[in-house]
C-alpha positions as a Python dict, from the first residue, in 0.01 Angstrom:
ca = {
    (1, 'X'): (0, 0, 0),
    (2, 'X'): (-129, 208, 292),
    (3, 'X'): (-244, 565, 293),
    (4, 'X'): (38, 675, 535),
    (5, 'X'): (297, 543, 280),
    (6, 'X'): (162, 765, -3),
    (7, 'X'): (343, 1086, -89),
    (8, 'X'): (90, 1297, -275),
    (9, 'X'): (198, 1374, -630),
    (10, 'X'): (45, 1513, -936),
    (11, 'X'): (77, 1182, -1129),
    (12, 'X'): (-151, 1004, -873),
    (13, 'X'): (-421, 1262, -931),
    (14, 'X'): (-382, 1236, -1307),
    (15, 'X'): (-407, 856, -1304),
    (16, 'X'): (-718, 864, -1093),
    (17, 'X'): (-881, 1123, -1317),
    (18, 'X'): (-779, 931, -1628),
    (19, 'X'): (-929, 605, -1502),
    (20, 'X'): (-1249, 790, -1407),
    (21, 'X'): (-1261, 977, -1737),
    (22, 'X'): (-1230, 651, -1925),
    (23, 'X'): (-1506, 486, -1733),
    (24, 'X'): (-1735, 796, -1770),
    (25, 'X'): (-1665, 777, -2145),
    (26, 'X'): (-1766, 415, -2154),
    (27, 'X'): (-2083, 491, -1954),
    (28, 'X'): (-2174, 772, -2195),
    (29, 'X'): (-2125, 549, -2501),
    (30, 'X'): (-2340, 274, -2357),
    (31, 'X'): (-2616, 513, -2254),
    (32, 'X'): (-2599, 670, -2598),
    (33, 'X'): (-2648, 331, -2770),
    (34, 'X'): (-2932, 242, -2534),
    (35, 'X'): (-3113, 576, -2584),
    (36, 'X'): (-3098, 623, -2952),
    (37, 'X'): (-3311, 543, -3258),
    (38, 'X'): (-3163, 505, -3604),
    (39, 'X'): (-2834, 649, -3502),
    (40, 'X'): (-2977, 957, -3332),
    (41, 'X'): (-3029, 1032, -2963),
    (42, 'X'): (-3382, 986, -2853),
    (43, 'X'): (-3500, 1253, -2602),
    (44, 'X'): (-3817, 1051, -2523),
    (45, 'X'): (-3600, 753, -2425),
    (46, 'X'): (-3374, 975, -2212),
    (47, 'X'): (-3676, 1116, -2033),
    (48, 'X'): (-3757, 767, -1891),
    (49, 'X'): (-3448, 781, -1665),
    (50, 'X'): (-3395, 1156, -1624),
    (51, 'X'): (-3211, 1113, -1292),
    (52, 'X'): (-2936, 913, -1471),
    (53, 'X'): (-2873, 1182, -1729),
    (54, 'X'): (-2896, 1460, -1473),
    (55, 'X'): (-2617, 1284, -1282),
    (56, 'X'): (-2421, 1216, -1594),
    (57, 'X'): (-2412, 1591, -1666),
    (58, 'X'): (-2323, 1665, -1303),
    (59, 'X'): (-2046, 1404, -1285),
    (60, 'X'): (-1902, 1527, -1618),
    (61, 'X'): (-1899, 1879, -1482),
    (62, 'X'): (-1715, 1777, -1171),
    (63, 'X'): (-1471, 1573, -1384),
    (64, 'X'): (-1391, 1863, -1622),
    (65, 'X'): (-1347, 2109, -1343),
    (66, 'X'): (-1114, 1875, -1161),
    (67, 'X'): (-908, 1800, -1473),
    (68, 'X'): (-860, 2170, -1539),
    (69, 'X'): (-776, 2248, -1176),
    (70, 'X'): (-469, 2008, -1200),
    (71, 'X'): (-352, 2176, -1515),
    (72, 'X'): (-385, 2525, -1358),
    (73, 'X'): (-211, 2429, -1035),
    (74, 'X'): (105, 2318, -1218),
    (75, 'X'): (113, 2599, -1472),
    (76, 'X'): (404, 2823, -1367),
    (77, 'X'): (275, 3107, -1590),
    (78, 'X'): (-30, 3134, -1365),
    (79, 'X'): (172, 3222, -1057),
    (80, 'X'): (67, 2911, -866),
    (81, 'X'): (265, 2737, -600),
    (82, 'X'): (247, 2471, -333),
    (83, 'X'): (-79, 2590, -190),
    (84, 'X'): (-267, 2571, -520),
    (85, 'X'): (-117, 2224, -591),
    (86, 'X'): (-232, 2096, -253),
    (87, 'X'): (-577, 2238, -316),
    (88, 'X'): (-587, 2062, -657),
    (89, 'X'): (-478, 1724, -520),
    (90, 'X'): (-737, 1737, -245),
    (91, 'X'): (-1005, 1861, -481),
    (92, 'X'): (-939, 1578, -722),
    (93, 'X'): (-967, 1326, -438),
    (94, 'X'): (-1304, 1463, -335),
    (95, 'X'): (-1422, 1457, -703),
    (96, 'X'): (-1321, 1091, -742),
    (97, 'X'): (-1500, 998, -417),
    (98, 'X'): (-1814, 1186, -530),
    (99, 'X'): (-1833, 1025, -872),
    (100, 'X'): (-1748, 668, -778),
    (101, 'X'): (-2006, 689, -494),
    (102, 'X'): (-2275, 785, -741),
    (103, 'X'): (-2181, 510, -983),
    (104, 'X'): (-2163, 249, -703),
    (105, 'X'): (-2513, 340, -584),
    (106, 'X'): (-2676, 230, -907),
    (107, 'X'): (-2425, 70, -1145),
    (108, 'X'): (-2680, -118, -1356),
    (109, 'X'): (-2850, 210, -1442),
    (110, 'X'): (-2521, 333, -1578),
    (111, 'X'): (-2476, 9, -1775),
    (112, 'X'): (-2197, -101, -1537),
    (113, 'X'): (-2125, -408, -1322),
    (114, 'X'): (-1993, -385, -974),
    (115, 'X'): (-1683, -586, -1081),
    (116, 'X'): (-1607, -345, -1367),
    (117, 'X'): (-1662, -43, -1144),
    (118, 'X'): (-1447, -167, -856),
    (119, 'X'): (-1167, -292, -1073),
    (120, 'X'): (-1133, 44, -1249),
    (121, 'X'): (-1205, 302, -976),
    (122, 'X'): (-1142, 122, -652),
    (123, 'X'): (-792, -12, -712),
    (124, 'X'): (-545, -10, -426),
    (125, 'X'): (-355, 274, -587),
    (126, 'X'): (-658, 496, -632),
    (127, 'X'): (-789, 408, -281),
    (128, 'X'): (-452, 501, -121),
    (129, 'X'): (-434, 826, -306),
    (130, 'X'): (-790, 933, -213),
    (131, 'X'): (-744, 839, 146),
    (132, 'X'): (-412, 1028, 172),
    (133, 'X'): (-535, 1332, -11),
    (134, 'X'): (-851, 1346, 200),
    (135, 'X'): (-670, 1360, 529),
    (136, 'X'): (-778, 1648, 757),
    (137, 'X'): (-423, 1767, 783),
    (138, 'X'): (-435, 1872, 421),
    (139, 'X'): (-738, 2088, 469),
    (140, 'X'): (-575, 2249, 771),
    (141, 'X'): (-253, 2313, 578),
    (142, 'X'): (-452, 2477, 298),
    (143, 'X'): (-642, 2715, 518),
    (144, 'X'): (-342, 2805, 735),
    (145, 'X'): (-148, 2884, 417),
    (146, 'X'): (-434, 3105, 297),
    (147, 'X'): (-410, 3306, 623),
    (148, 'X'): (-35, 3320, 596),
    (149, 'X'): (-33, 3449, 229),
    (150, 'X'): (-331, 3668, 262),
    (151, 'X'): (-510, 3533, -39),
    (152, 'X'): (-713, 3233, -159),
    (153, 'X'): (-488, 3134, -458),
    (154, 'X'): (-349, 3285, -771),
    (155, 'X'): (-605, 3421, -1017),
    (156, 'X'): (-376, 3326, -1298),
    (157, 'X'): (-449, 3628, -1508),
    (158, 'X'): (-229, 3822, -1752),
    (159, 'X'): (-90, 4149, -1628),
    (160, 'X'): (-348, 4348, -1830),
    (161, 'X'): (-639, 4145, -1697),
    (162, 'X'): (-506, 4163, -1341),
    (163, 'X'): (-486, 4546, -1360),
    (164, 'X'): (-840, 4543, -1499),
    (165, 'X'): (-955, 4328, -1207),
    (166, 'X'): (-796, 4569, -962),
    (167, 'X'): (-976, 4864, -1108),
    (168, 'X'): (-1321, 4703, -1076),
    (169, 'X'): (-1240, 4546, -740),
    (170, 'X'): (-1186, 4906, -610),
    (171, 'X'): (-1507, 5024, -766),
    (172, 'X'): (-1699, 4733, -610),
    (173, 'X'): (-1556, 4799, -262),
    (174, 'X'): (-1580, 5179, -269),
    (175, 'X'): (-1899, 5239, -478),
    (176, 'X'): (-2106, 4923, -482),
    (177, 'X'): (-2068, 4780, -130),
    (178, 'X'): (-2184, 5091, 50),
    (179, 'X'): (-2519, 5069, -129),
    (180, 'X'): (-2555, 4686, -138),
    (181, 'X'): (-2732, 4618, 184),
    (182, 'X'): (-2974, 4908, 160),
    (183, 'X'): (-3072, 4802, -189),
    (184, 'X'): (-3131, 4446, -68),
    (185, 'X'): (-3321, 4517, 249),
    (186, 'X'): (-3543, 4781, 101),
    (187, 'X'): (-3585, 4623, -248),
    (188, 'X'): (-3455, 4954, -382),
    (189, 'X'): (-3335, 5053, -729),
    (190, 'X'): (-2974, 5069, -837),
    (191, 'X'): (-2852, 5428, -766),
    (192, 'X'): (-2723, 5648, -1049),
    (193, 'X'): (-2385, 5655, -886),
    (194, 'X'): (-2331, 5294, -976),
    (195, 'X'): (-2481, 5305, -1322),
    (196, 'X'): (-2305, 5629, -1425),
    (197, 'X'): (-1976, 5509, -1276),
    (198, 'X'): (-1987, 5194, -1485),
    (199, 'X'): (-2084, 5399, -1785),
    (200, 'X'): (-1774, 5621, -1743),
    (201, 'X'): (-1555, 5312, -1712),
    (202, 'X'): (-1678, 5174, -2041),
    (203, 'X'): (-1825, 4871, -1873),
    (204, 'X'): (-2113, 4829, -2107),
    (205, 'X'): (-1888, 4793, -2406),
    (206, 'X'): (-1690, 4501, -2273),
    (207, 'X'): (-1833, 4259, -2525),
    (208, 'X'): (-1858, 4505, -2817),
    (209, 'X'): (-1567, 4550, -3064),
    (210, 'X'): (-1381, 4869, -3080),
    (211, 'X'): (-1513, 4946, -3429),
    (212, 'X'): (-1864, 4972, -3274),
    (213, 'X'): (-1754, 5193, -2981),
    (214, 'X'): (-1677, 4909, -2734),
    (215, 'X'): (-1346, 4813, -2570),
    (216, 'X'): (-1315, 4452, -2703),
    (217, 'X'): (-1038, 4419, -2970),
    (218, 'X'): (-1169, 4408, -3331),
    (219, 'X'): (-968, 4100, -3423),
    (220, 'X'): (-1068, 3868, -3143),
    (221, 'X'): (-1317, 3825, -2858),
    (222, 'X'): (-1207, 3878, -2501),
    (223, 'X'): (-1434, 3701, -2273),
    (224, 'X'): (-1182, 3700, -1980),
    (225, 'X'): (-1229, 4074, -1937),
    (226, 'X'): (-1603, 4033, -1916),
    (227, 'X'): (-1557, 3754, -1659),
    (228, 'X'): (-1315, 3950, -1447),
    (229, 'X'): (-1542, 4250, -1433),
    (230, 'X'): (-1856, 4043, -1369),
    (231, 'X'): (-1689, 3852, -1079),
    (232, 'X'): (-1564, 4161, -904),
    (233, 'X'): (-1890, 4351, -938),
    (234, 'X'): (-2091, 4041, -821),
    (235, 'X'): (-1854, 4024, -516),
    (236, 'X'): (-1979, 4370, -427),
    (237, 'X'): (-2345, 4294, -503),
    (238, 'X'): (-2517, 4056, -753),
    (239, 'X'): (-2834, 4264, -788),
    (240, 'X'): (-2680, 4611, -763),
    (241, 'X'): (-2387, 4564, -1001),
    (242, 'X'): (-2289, 4204, -1093),
    (243, 'X'): (-2570, 4151, -1344),
    (244, 'X'): (-2566, 4502, -1505),
    (245, 'X'): (-2355, 4393, -1801),
    (246, 'X'): (-2529, 4060, -1864),
    (247, 'X'): (-2814, 4207, -2070),
    (248, 'X'): (-2589, 4414, -2301),
    (249, 'X'): (-2370, 4104, -2327),
    (250, 'X'): (-2664, 3890, -2443),
    (251, 'X'): (-2800, 4160, -2676),
    (252, 'X'): (-2463, 4250, -2830),
    (253, 'X'): (-2383, 3884, -2896),
    (254, 'X'): (-2713, 3835, -3075),
    (255, 'X'): (-2654, 4153, -3279),
    (256, 'X'): (-2300, 4047, -3372),
    (257, 'X'): (-2430, 3700, -3468),
    (258, 'X'): (-2735, 3799, -3669),
    (259, 'X'): (-2769, 4177, -3712),
    (260, 'X'): (-2731, 4355, -4041),
    (261, 'X'): (-2442, 4601, -4078),
    (262, 'X'): (-2693, 4884, -4047),
    (263, 'X'): (-2823, 4741, -3710),
    (264, 'X'): (-2475, 4676, -3577),
    (265, 'X'): (-2364, 5033, -3657),
    (266, 'X'): (-2683, 5186, -3511),
    (267, 'X'): (-2729, 4983, -3185),
    (268, 'X'): (-2389, 4857, -3073),
    (269, 'X'): (-2237, 5203, -3013),
    (270, 'X'): (-2545, 5309, -2816),
    (271, 'X'): (-2521, 4996, -2603),
    (272, 'X'): (-2142, 5044, -2550),
    (273, 'X'): (-2193, 5401, -2432),
    (274, 'X'): (-2473, 5314, -2200),
    (275, 'X'): (-2708, 5553, -2381),
    (276, 'X'): (-2923, 5247, -2449),
    (277, 'X'): (-2987, 4994, -2162),
    (278, 'X'): (-3082, 4650, -2274),
    (279, 'X'): (-3368, 4437, -2151),
    (280, 'X'): (-3401, 4069, -2259),
    (281, 'X'): (-3747, 3933, -2313),
    (282, 'X'): (-3757, 3555, -2376),
    (283, 'X'): (-3930, 3372, -2094),
    (284, 'X'): (-4305, 3353, -2081),
    (285, 'X'): (-4547, 3247, -1801),
    (286, 'X'): (-4600, 2902, -1959),
    (287, 'X'): (-4257, 2869, -2123),
    (288, 'X'): (-3933, 2912, -1935),
    (289, 'X'): (-3631, 2717, -2050),
    (290, 'X'): (-3842, 2569, -2330),
    (291, 'X'): (-3763, 2860, -2551),
    (292, 'X'): (-3904, 2691, -2866),
    (293, 'X'): (-4250, 2709, -2705),
    (294, 'X'): (-4260, 3090, -2715),
    (295, 'X'): (-4616, 3215, -2789),
    (296, 'X'): (-4587, 3597, -2789),
    (297, 'X'): (-4684, 3701, -3140),
    (298, 'X'): (-4540, 3962, -3369),
    (299, 'X'): (-4789, 4018, -3660),
    (300, 'X'): (-4658, 4193, -3972),
    (301, 'X'): (-4842, 4519, -4050),
    (302, 'X'): (-4765, 4813, -4273),
    (303, 'X'): (-4410, 4931, -4185),
    (304, 'X'): (-4331, 4679, -3921),
    (305, 'X'): (-4489, 4443, -3662),
    (306, 'X'): (-4724, 4462, -3369),
    (307, 'X'): (-4646, 4254, -3065),
    (308, 'X'): (-4904, 4089, -2839),
    (309, 'X'): (-4871, 3871, -2532),
    (310, 'X'): (-4686, 3850, -2202),
    (311, 'X'): (-4321, 3801, -2110),
    (312, 'X'): (-4201, 3730, -1760),
    (313, 'X'): (-3879, 3745, -1562),
    (314, 'X'): (-3758, 4038, -1768),
    (315, 'X'): (-3474, 4172, -1556),
    (316, 'X'): (-3415, 4549, -1565),
    (317, 'X'): (-3713, 4589, -1800),
    (318, 'X'): (-3824, 4908, -1618),
    (319, 'X'): (-3502, 5102, -1658),
    (320, 'X'): (-3419, 4946, -1998),
    (321, 'X'): (-3497, 5151, -2301),
    (322, 'X'): (-3411, 4890, -2569),
    (323, 'X'): (-3570, 4551, -2553),
    (324, 'X'): (-3467, 4231, -2726),
    (325, 'X'): (-3797, 4036, -2770),
    (326, 'X'): (-3813, 3681, -2899),
    (327, 'X'): (-4142, 3660, -3084),
    (328, 'X'): (-4341, 3420, -3297),
    (329, 'X'): (-4355, 3585, -3640),
    (330, 'X'): (-4475, 3281, -3830),
    (331, 'X'): (-4824, 3149, -3775),
    (332, 'X'): (-4753, 2791, -3879),
    (333, 'X'): (-4721, 2601, -3540),
    (334, 'X'): (-4530, 2314, -3704),
    (335, 'X'): (-4232, 2546, -3751),
    (336, 'X'): (-4175, 2548, -3373),
    (337, 'X'): (-3836, 2725, -3307),
    (338, 'X'): (-3802, 2802, -3671),
    (339, 'X'): (-4096, 3035, -3648),
    (340, 'X'): (-3931, 3272, -3404),
    (341, 'X'): (-3768, 3605, -3471),
    (342, 'X'): (-3604, 3878, -3268),
    (343, 'X'): (-3738, 4232, -3261),
    (344, 'X'): (-3559, 4527, -3097),
    (345, 'X'): (-3818, 4751, -2937),
    (346, 'X'): (-3762, 5091, -2792),
    (347, 'X'): (-3943, 5242, -2486),
    (348, 'X'): (-3878, 5512, -2234),
    (349, 'X'): (-3677, 5436, -1926),
    (350, 'X'): (-3874, 5416, -1600),
    (351, 'X'): (-3789, 5410, -1233),
    (352, 'X'): (-3998, 5226, -985),
    (353, 'X'): (-4160, 4883, -952),
    (354, 'X'): (-4426, 4942, -1218),
    (355, 'X'): (-4440, 5115, -1557),
    (356, 'X'): (-4688, 5178, -1841),
    (357, 'X'): (-4632, 5340, -2180),
    (358, 'X'): (-4876, 5411, -2469),
    (359, 'X'): (-4744, 5476, -2815),
    (360, 'X'): (-4881, 5750, -3036),
    (361, 'X'): (-5044, 5485, -3247),
    (362, 'X'): (-5220, 5327, -2946),
    (363, 'X'): (-4992, 5029, -2865),
    (364, 'X'): (-4914, 4978, -2507),
    (365, 'X'): (-4649, 4810, -2285),
    (366, 'X'): (-4700, 4756, -1912),
    (367, 'X'): (-4471, 4599, -1652),
    (368, 'X'): (-4474, 4514, -1286),
    (369, 'X'): (-4182, 4395, -1079),
    (370, 'X'): (-4196, 4042, -935),
    (371, 'X'): (-4119, 4018, -561),
    (372, 'X'): (-3817, 3800, -499),
    (373, 'X'): (-3615, 3676, -197),
    (374, 'X'): (-3292, 3803, -330),
    (375, 'X'): (-3127, 3936, -643),
    (376, 'X'): (-3271, 4282, -580),
    (377, 'X'): (-3178, 4613, -735),
    (378, 'X'): (-3239, 4537, -1106),
    (379, 'X'): (-3589, 4389, -1049),
    (380, 'X'): (-3746, 4131, -1276),
    (381, 'X'): (-4077, 4224, -1434),
    (382, 'X'): (-4376, 4062, -1594),
    (383, 'X'): (-4444, 4263, -1907),
    (384, 'X'): (-4750, 4270, -2126),
    (385, 'X'): (-4776, 4394, -2489),
    (386, 'X'): (-5091, 4505, -2667),
    (387, 'X'): (-5045, 4592, -3038),
    (388, 'X'): (-4699, 4729, -2954),
    (389, 'X'): (-4553, 4858, -3281),
    (390, 'X'): (-4189, 4795, -3376),
    (391, 'X'): (-4064, 4919, -3713),
    (392, 'X'): (-3958, 4661, -3968),
    (393, 'X'): (-3598, 4788, -3966),
    (394, 'X'): (-3575, 4652, -3606),
    (395, 'X'): (-3626, 4289, -3716),
    (396, 'X'): (-3287, 4141, -3626),
    (397, 'X'): (-3111, 4036, -3940),
    (398, 'X'): (-3372, 4196, -4168),
    (399, 'X'): (-3575, 3966, -4393),
    (400, 'X'): (-3293, 3713, -4389),
    (401, 'X'): (-3318, 3696, -4007),
    (402, 'X'): (-3689, 3613, -4000),
    (403, 'X'): (-3741, 3266, -3843),
    (404, 'X'): (-3379, 3260, -3705),
    (405, 'X'): (-3436, 3438, -3376),
    (406, 'X'): (-3389, 3114, -3179),
    (407, 'X'): (-3038, 3068, -3317),
    (408, 'X'): (-2943, 3432, -3259),
    (409, 'X'): (-3073, 3405, -2905),
    (410, 'X'): (-2863, 3095, -2839),
    (411, 'X'): (-2556, 3287, -2931),
    (412, 'X'): (-2639, 3544, -2671),
    (413, 'X'): (-2730, 3280, -2406),
    (414, 'X'): (-2384, 3116, -2432),
    (415, 'X'): (-2234, 3438, -2316),
    (416, 'X'): (-2496, 3488, -2053),
    (417, 'X'): (-2434, 3138, -1913),
    (418, 'X'): (-2061, 3178, -1873),
    (419, 'X'): (-2125, 3517, -1724),
    (420, 'X'): (-2356, 3348, -1470),
    (421, 'X'): (-2068, 3130, -1367),
    (422, 'X'): (-1858, 3445, -1312),
    (423, 'X'): (-2139, 3594, -1108),
    (424, 'X'): (-2151, 3287, -894),
    (425, 'X'): (-1776, 3303, -851),
    (426, 'X'): (-1809, 3659, -725),
    (427, 'X'): (-2078, 3575, -473),
    (428, 'X'): (-1891, 3267, -353),
    (429, 'X'): (-1575, 3476, -316),
    (430, 'X'): (-1758, 3736, -102),
    (431, 'X'): (-1909, 3459, 117),
    (432, 'X'): (-1567, 3285, 152),
    (433, 'X'): (-1402, 3608, 261),
    (434, 'X'): (-1683, 3681, 509),
    (435, 'X'): (-1662, 3330, 654),
    (436, 'X'): (-1290, 3348, 712),
    (437, 'X'): (-1310, 3696, 862),
    (438, 'X'): (-1590, 3605, 1104),
    (439, 'X'): (-1429, 3277, 1204),
    (440, 'X'): (-1123, 3466, 1318),
    (441, 'X'): (-1329, 3726, 1515),
    (442, 'X'): (-1592, 3507, 1676),
    (443, 'X'): (-1498, 3312, 1990),
    (444, 'X'): (-1680, 3000, 2116),
    (445, 'X'): (-1569, 2816, 2429),
    (446, 'X'): (-1287, 3066, 2480),
    (447, 'X'): (-1121, 3038, 2134),
    (448, 'X'): (-1178, 3163, 1784),
    (449, 'X'): (-1399, 2928, 1578),
    (450, 'X'): (-1123, 2935, 1319),
    (451, 'X'): (-917, 2719, 1551),
    (452, 'X'): (-1169, 2431, 1541),
    (453, 'X'): (-1088, 2169, 1279),
    (454, 'X'): (-1440, 2155, 1133),
    (455, 'X'): (-1428, 2529, 1064),
    (456, 'X'): (-1095, 2488, 887),
    (457, 'X'): (-1232, 2192, 690),
    (458, 'X'): (-1522, 2402, 568),
    (459, 'X'): (-1316, 2709, 472),
    (460, 'X'): (-1055, 2507, 299),
    (461, 'X'): (-1323, 2316, 100),
    (462, 'X'): (-1494, 2638, 12),
    (463, 'X'): (-1163, 2793, -116),
    (464, 'X'): (-1083, 2488, -330),
    (465, 'X'): (-1431, 2503, -485),
    (466, 'X'): (-1412, 2872, -566),
    (467, 'X'): (-1064, 2848, -713),
    (468, 'X'): (-1150, 2539, -918),
    (469, 'X'): (-1472, 2693, -1051),
    (470, 'X'): (-1306, 3019, -1137),
    (471, 'X'): (-1026, 2850, -1328),
    (472, 'X'): (-1264, 2628, -1526),
    (473, 'X'): (-1478, 2939, -1603),
    (474, 'X'): (-1173, 3120, -1743),
    (475, 'X'): (-1073, 2811, -1946),
    (476, 'X'): (-1422, 2799, -2105),
    (477, 'X'): (-1386, 3169, -2190),
    (478, 'X'): (-1083, 3080, -2405),
    (479, 'X'): (-1292, 2827, -2584),
    (480, 'X'): (-1563, 3086, -2654),
    (481, 'X'): (-1296, 3325, -2782),
    (482, 'X'): (-1221, 3060, -3042),
    (483, 'X'): (-1596, 3034, -3122),
    (484, 'X'): (-1611, 2693, -2951),
    (485, 'X'): (-1730, 2575, -2612),
    (486, 'X'): (-2110, 2633, -2630),
    (487, 'X'): (-2180, 2313, -2434),
    (488, 'X'): (-1893, 2387, -2188),
    (489, 'X'): (-2045, 2720, -2116),
    (490, 'X'): (-2359, 2546, -2007),
    (491, 'X'): (-2160, 2292, -1822),
    (492, 'X'): (-1976, 2552, -1611),
    (493, 'X'): (-2303, 2748, -1552),
    (494, 'X'): (-2456, 2424, -1420),
    (495, 'X'): (-2156, 2354, -1191),
    (496, 'X'): (-2096, 2694, -1058),
    (497, 'X'): (-2465, 2766, -997),
    (498, 'X'): (-2527, 2452, -799),
    (499, 'X'): (-2201, 2457, -598),
    (500, 'X'): (-2257, 2824, -505),
    (501, 'X'): (-2542, 2728, -282),
    (502, 'X'): (-2326, 2496, -79),
    (503, 'X'): (-2046, 2756, -42),
    (504, 'X'): (-2281, 3037, 66),
    (505, 'X'): (-2473, 2801, 289),
    (506, 'X'): (-2159, 2705, 474),
    (507, 'X'): (-2045, 3063, 501),
    (508, 'X'): (-2379, 3141, 655),
    (509, 'X'): (-2353, 2846, 889),
    (510, 'X'): (-2009, 2960, 1010),
    (511, 'X'): (-2183, 3281, 1118),
    (512, 'X'): (-2421, 3083, 1336),
    (513, 'X'): (-2730, 3286, 1448),
    (514, 'X'): (-2580, 3602, 1299),
    (515, 'X'): (-2583, 3434, 958),
    (516, 'X'): (-2958, 3431, 966),
    (517, 'X'): (-2975, 3795, 1062),
    (518, 'X'): (-2973, 4072, 802),
    (519, 'X'): (-2703, 4243, 1010),
    (520, 'X'): (-2438, 4050, 817),
    (521, 'X'): (-2434, 4039, 439),
    (522, 'X'): (-2373, 3665, 431),
    (523, 'X'): (-2747, 3613, 445),
    (524, 'X'): (-2775, 3813, 123),
    (525, 'X'): (-2511, 3599, -44),
    (526, 'X'): (-2715, 3290, 42),
    (527, 'X'): (-3044, 3412, -102),
    (528, 'X'): (-2872, 3563, -403),
    (529, 'X'): (-2695, 3235, -486),
    (530, 'X'): (-3023, 3057, -496),
    (531, 'X'): (-3113, 3225, -827),
    (532, 'X'): (-2818, 3099, -1025),
    (533, 'X'): (-2961, 2746, -1078),
    (534, 'X'): (-3290, 2902, -1202),
    (535, 'X'): (-3217, 3195, -1438),
    (536, 'X'): (-3028, 3179, -1768),
    (537, 'X'): (-3162, 2827, -1791),
    (538, 'X'): (-3291, 2603, -1513),
    (539, 'X'): (-3031, 2349, -1396),
    (540, 'X'): (-3248, 2049, -1485),
    (541, 'X'): (-3306, 2163, -1843),
    (542, 'X'): (-2942, 2256, -1883),
    (543, 'X'): (-2830, 1915, -1757),
    (544, 'X'): (-3083, 1712, -1950),
    (545, 'X'): (-3148, 1896, -2274),
    (546, 'X'): (-2806, 2059, -2329),
    (547, 'X'): (-2521, 1883, -2153),
    (548, 'X'): (-2633, 1524, -2137),
    (549, 'X'): (-2780, 1528, -2490),
    (550, 'X'): (-2468, 1684, -2624),
    (551, 'X'): (-2255, 1423, -2449),
    (552, 'X'): (-2465, 1144, -2608),
    (553, 'X'): (-2455, 1304, -2950),
    (554, 'X'): (-2071, 1322, -2930),
    (555, 'X'): (-2056, 957, -2818),
    (556, 'X'): (-2269, 844, -3107),
    (557, 'X'): (-2049, 1042, -3357),
    (558, 'X'): (-1723, 907, -3219),
}
C-alpha cells in the first residue's frame, strides 16, 4: 500500500491510536512491575530512570489529547466540519510519529523489543496513514481554510458558554489589551479599571456556588465557565487579567472541600464579590513543588496561632487582603504532610512592589516583589512572617481540619492546574492570531510570508495544537465537574504548559527581527508562556510524582 493510494479517514486514525494505546498500556504495566515493591510503586526505583517516566507522562499526555481531538472533530453537536476533521487527522499522525520515535530510540528502557515495536506501530497500514496525513498539502489546506472561514476551528461550546465567552472576549479586547503592553514593559500594577470591571461582572464568583454569592449553580460545578473566562482574559494579558481568578479559584475550592459551614458562609461571599482578594502562600525558598516539606510554622497560642517563616512566589500578595497559608502546625517531623494545616490570614491591601504591616499585638508581615522576565502585573512576592497572629476560627476546617491542610490544598491545586491549561490556551491563541496577521502583512522577496509553505506549515501546526489542547482542557473540566479527573488536570497542565512554549516561539519567529522587539506583543507572549511549566507545579514534578506514578498505580491495580 502506498501513501498516494490512501484516502484519509477517521477509522485509520482510530486504528493507529488504538494500536499505540495498547502498546503504551503494555509499557506502563511492565514498568509498574519492574518499579514496585510488595505490590506498591517504588518512587526510589522510579528515580533511577527518571527520563523514562518523564517521557511516559509526556507520551501519555500526547496520546490522550489526540484521542480526544478525534472525538471532538466528529461530534456534530460541537459545530465542527471538514477543517476540524483534517486538523485532527493530521494531528494524530504527528502524535503517532512523535511517540513511536521516542519508543524506537530506547526500546529496552521501555521494556520493549524492536520486533515488538515495529510489528505493532510500524505496520504498512499505519505507515501509509502517517505518511499521507503528514503531507504538506494537508497543512496548506488547513491554513487556507482558516483564512477563508475567518476562525481557527469551532470552540464546541454550549450557547450559554459561547455567549459568556463573547462577553469576556469583548472585555479583554476593549479593557485589558489597551493596558497590557504598558504593564508588561514598565512592570506596573494592574489598574483599577480592570479589577473593578471584573468585580462588576461577577468574575471572582465563577467557582463559588450561588448560595454563597457566586455564579456557579448550587447543584453542580461548572468548570467550563471558569476556563472560558480564563482563556479570553489570558488572550488579552496573562499578568494583567488572565491570572486574576486563579487565586480565588484555589482558595474557594479549598474552602468548599474543608471549610466549616461558618467559614464558608463568612469567606466565600466576600471572595465572590471581590471585597476580599485572595493570596495563596504554599511555596517556600527551600520547598517548591515538594509541598510536604513545608517548614513555615504556626504555633498555637491563646486564641489562635502565630506564624513564623518565609513564603515565596506568592502572586498578588501585595494587593491581596486574605491569605491562604499552608503551615506546619504539628511539631512532630515524622508526620510530614499530615502535620500541615491551612490558616486564613487577613492583612491590609497594598499597592507597590513592597509592603510591610505590623499588627497591634506586634506580629509583622513583610513582602517584596520578585523581578521576573514576564508574567507582570500581579507580581510575585517573597513574604516573611514574624509572630503573625491568626485567630483560631481561621483554621480551615476547625479542629477537625488540623493536619489536613495538604489535602485541602490539593483540591485547590486541581482547579489551579486546569486553569493553567486555559491560561496557556489563551496565550497560544493570542500568539497564533498575531502570527497569522503578521504573515499576511509582511512581505519578503516581493510576496507575503504567508504565501511560503514553511509559514503555512507553522501556522497550521500551531492552530492544530491550540485547538487540540483547548478541547482536551474542556474535556477534563467535565471530569472535574463529576469530581473525577485529578490526574488528568495535571496531565493537561503538563501538556499545555510545555507546548505553549513551542507555539509562542514559532509565532515570535514568524515575526522575524520584530518578534524580538517590544514593539510587537508577541515577545510578551513568549516570555509569559515560559512561566507555565514552572508555576502551579514544575513540569518535572508533575510528570514524575503525579502523572507517571498515578499511571503505574493504575497499572498495578488493574
